[in-house]
C-alpha positions as CSV (number, residue, x, y, z in Angstrom):
1,Y,0.1,-0.1,0.1
2,A,2.9,2.5,0.9
3,G,4.4,1.8,-2.4
4,V,1.4,2.2,-4.7
5,Y,0.0,5.2,-2.7
6,P,2.7,6.8,-1.3
7,E,0.6,10.3,-1.2
8,H,-1.4,8.5,1.7
9,V,1.3,7.8,4.0
10,D,3.6,9.9,6.0
11,K,5.6,7.4,7.9
12,L,5.8,3.6,7.7
13,V,6.5,1.1,10.6
14,M,7.4,-2.6,9.6
15,L,7.3,-5.0,12.5
16,D,9.6,-8.1,11.6
17,V,8.9,-7.7,8.0
18,F,11.0,-6.6,5.2
19,G,8.2,-6.5,2.5
20,P,6.3,-9.2,0.8
21,L,7.6,-12.4,0.9
22,P,8.3,-13.0,-3.0
23,G,7.4,-16.2,-5.0
24,Q,9.7,-18.8,-6.2
25,V,8.9,-18.9,-10.2
26,E,9.4,-22.7,-10.1
27,K,6.3,-23.2,-7.9
28,T,3.9,-21.1,-9.9
29,S,1.8,-24.3,-11.1
30,S,1.8,-26.3,-7.6
31,L,0.8,-22.9,-6.0
32,L,-2.1,-22.2,-8.4
33,K,-3.4,-25.8,-8.1
34,S,-3.3,-25.5,-4.4
35,H,-5.3,-22.5,-4.2
36,I,-7.9,-23.6,-7.0
37,E,-8.5,-26.8,-5.0
38,A,-8.7,-24.9,-1.6
39,R,-11.6,-22.8,-3.4
40,Q,-13.2,-25.9,-4.7
41,A,-13.0,-27.4,-1.3
42,G,-15.4,-24.4,0.0
43,I,-15.1,-22.5,3.3
44,K,-14.2,-24.9,6.1
45,S,-15.7,-24.3,9.9
46,H,-13.4,-23.6,12.6
47,R,-12.7,-26.6,15.0
48,I,-14.1,-26.0,18.5
49,Y,-11.9,-26.3,21.6
50,P,-13.2,-27.4,24.8
51,S,-11.8,-24.5,26.8
52,L,-9.9,-21.1,26.4
53,D,-6.6,-22.9,27.5
54,R,-6.6,-25.7,24.7
55,A,-7.0,-22.7,22.0
56,V,-4.1,-21.1,23.7
57,Q,-2.2,-24.0,23.5
58,A,-3.0,-24.7,19.8
59,R,-2.0,-20.9,19.0
60,R,1.2,-21.4,20.5
61,M,1.9,-24.6,19.0
62,T,1.1,-23.1,15.4
63,A,3.6,-20.4,16.3
64,T,6.2,-23.0,16.3
65,K,5.5,-24.5,13.1
66,A,6.1,-21.6,11.3
67,P,9.7,-21.2,9.6
68,G,12.5,-20.4,11.7
69,N,12.8,-20.8,15.2
70,Q,9.3,-19.2,16.1
71,R,7.4,-18.9,19.3
72,L,4.8,-17.3,21.0
73,S,4.7,-16.5,24.7
74,L,1.8,-17.8,27.1
75,E,0.8,-14.1,27.6
76,A,0.9,-13.1,24.3
77,A,-1.1,-16.3,23.0
78,T,-3.7,-15.6,25.5
79,E,-4.5,-12.0,24.6
80,I,-4.6,-13.2,20.9
81,V,-7.0,-15.8,21.3
82,R,-9.2,-13.9,23.8
83,R,-9.4,-11.6,21.1
84,A,-10.1,-13.8,17.9
85,T,-12.4,-16.3,19.7
86,Q,-16.0,-16.5,20.6
87,S,-17.8,-18.6,22.8
88,V,-20.2,-21.5,21.9
89,R,-22.6,-23.5,23.5
90,I,-22.7,-27.2,22.4
91,V,-25.8,-29.0,22.6
92,G,-26.2,-32.9,21.8
93,D,-23.7,-35.6,21.1
94,D,-20.5,-35.7,18.7
95,E,-22.6,-37.1,16.2
96,D,-25.3,-34.6,16.1
97,R,-24.7,-31.2,17.8
98,D,-25.9,-27.9,17.7
99,K,-23.5,-25.1,18.1
100,T,-25.0,-21.6,19.0
101,Q,-22.3,-18.8,18.7
102,Q,-22.8,-16.4,21.7
103,G,-20.6,-13.3,20.9
104,V,-17.0,-12.9,22.3
105,G,-15.9,-14.5,25.5
106,N,-16.0,-17.7,27.1
107,D,-19.4,-17.8,28.8
108,F,-19.6,-21.5,27.9
109,G,-16.3,-22.8,28.0
110,A,-16.0,-23.9,24.4
111,V,-14.6,-21.6,21.8
112,Q,-14.1,-21.1,18.4
113,F,-11.9,-18.9,16.3
114,R,-13.8,-16.2,14.2
115,H,-11.4,-15.0,11.2
116,D,-12.3,-16.0,7.8
117,T,-10.7,-19.5,6.9
118,R,-10.4,-18.3,3.6
119,L,-7.5,-16.1,5.0
120,V,-5.5,-19.3,5.2
121,W,-5.9,-20.4,1.7
122,P,-2.9,-20.5,-0.5
123,S,-2.4,-17.1,-2.6
124,I,-3.7,-17.2,-6.0
125,Q,-0.2,-15.3,-6.9
126,Y,2.9,-14.4,-5.4
127,L,5.0,-11.1,-6.4
128,M,8.6,-12.3,-7.8
129,P,11.6,-10.4,-6.1
130,E,11.9,-8.0,-9.0
131,Q,8.1,-6.8,-8.5
132,V,8.7,-6.5,-4.6
133,D,11.7,-4.4,-5.4
134,V,9.4,-2.1,-7.3
135,L,7.2,-1.6,-4.9
136,T,9.8,-1.1,-2.0
137,R,11.4,1.9,-4.3
138,G,7.7,3.4,-4.5
139,V,7.9,4.1,-0.7
140,E,8.8,8.1,-0.1
141,W,8.6,8.4,3.4
142,P,10.5,7.7,6.6
143,T,10.4,4.1,7.6
144,C,11.3,2.3,10.7
145,I,12.0,-1.6,10.7
146,I,11.7,-3.5,14.0
147,A,13.1,-7.0,13.5
148,G,13.7,-9.9,15.9
149,D,16.9,-11.5,16.1
150,D,15.0,-14.9,15.8
151,G,12.4,-13.6,13.8
152,W,10.9,-14.6,10.5
153,P,13.8,-16.1,8.2
154,F,13.9,-13.8,5.4
155,K,16.5,-14.3,3.1
156,Q,19.5,-12.0,3.3
157,D,18.9,-10.5,-0.2
158,R,15.5,-9.7,0.8
159,I,17.0,-7.7,3.9
160,D,19.7,-6.1,1.9
161,A,17.2,-5.0,-0.7
162,A,14.9,-3.5,2.0
163,L,17.8,-1.8,4.0
164,E,19.0,-0.2,0.7
165,F,16.1,1.1,-0.8
166,L,14.1,2.3,2.0
167,D,17.1,3.3,4.1
168,P,15.2,3.0,7.5
169,E,15.6,3.3,10.8
170,Y,16.4,-0.1,11.8
171,H,16.6,-1.7,15.3
172,V,17.0,-5.6,16.0
173,L,15.6,-6.8,19.1
174,P,15.5,-10.1,21.3
175,G,12.8,-12.2,20.1
176,S,11.0,-14.0,17.2
177,H,8.4,-12.8,14.7
178,H,6.0,-11.9,17.7
179,L,8.0,-9.7,19.8
180,H,5.8,-6.8,19.6
181,A,3.4,-8.7,21.6
182,D,5.9,-10.7,24.0
183,P,5.5,-8.9,27.4
184,N,9.5,-9.3,27.3
185,T,10.1,-7.0,24.4
186,C,6.7,-5.4,23.5
187,E,7.7,-2.2,25.9
188,S,10.7,-1.8,23.9
189,V,9.0,-2.1,20.7
190,F,6.5,0.6,21.5
191,D,9.3,3.2,22.9
192,I,10.8,3.0,19.6
193,V,7.5,3.0,17.5
194,L,6.4,6.1,19.6
195,D,9.8,8.2,19.3
196,F,9.7,7.1,15.7
197,L,6.1,8.6,14.8
198,S,6.0,11.5,17.4
199,E,8.3,13.6,15.2
200,K,5.8,14.3,12.7
201,K,2.3,13.8,13.0
202,R,1.1,11.0,10.4
203,K,-2.1,10.3,8.2
204,Y,-1.7,6.7,8.0
205,V,0.5,4.1,9.5
206,I,0.5,0.7,7.8
């Protein structure tokens, strides 16, 4: 967005990211096939977890399956899950049960995530590195990048390109991809972002 509509942006803050992850040209056919098959399968319903704690455990486990040495603290996972789930009432047995959604919270013990499951479909198209570079060069305003020393494993050429084209204020802090949510590092992230933005009133922050 910042590369396409620079007139809408005064400053750009990037948390453990160096631009869109580029695709691999040799995987074009397989990725397109995966997307088509996901669409054909249709929208799937979310799994129901018997308790908030079980959903938190699942969210933490998901983080460890991401590339690199990813982790998510109990505190961060709990806040994410509280915000992202809704309580459900389960009536009947496992073969035939009525699930009645009852807003956000944990009123009935069992919880279910609320996001649109289409968000986890494989993308229909990935940008190539050259396209990512064009978008990065389109950013005209001051940029701040805060990365975790155990963050998402971007390839070094992608990191180098972002640092060259954006010439950002660049910070590397202890932590993984969710360093902005982890209680051990969130205050440091907050301080850096606040200092960066406070120099000039911004219109939009991406």
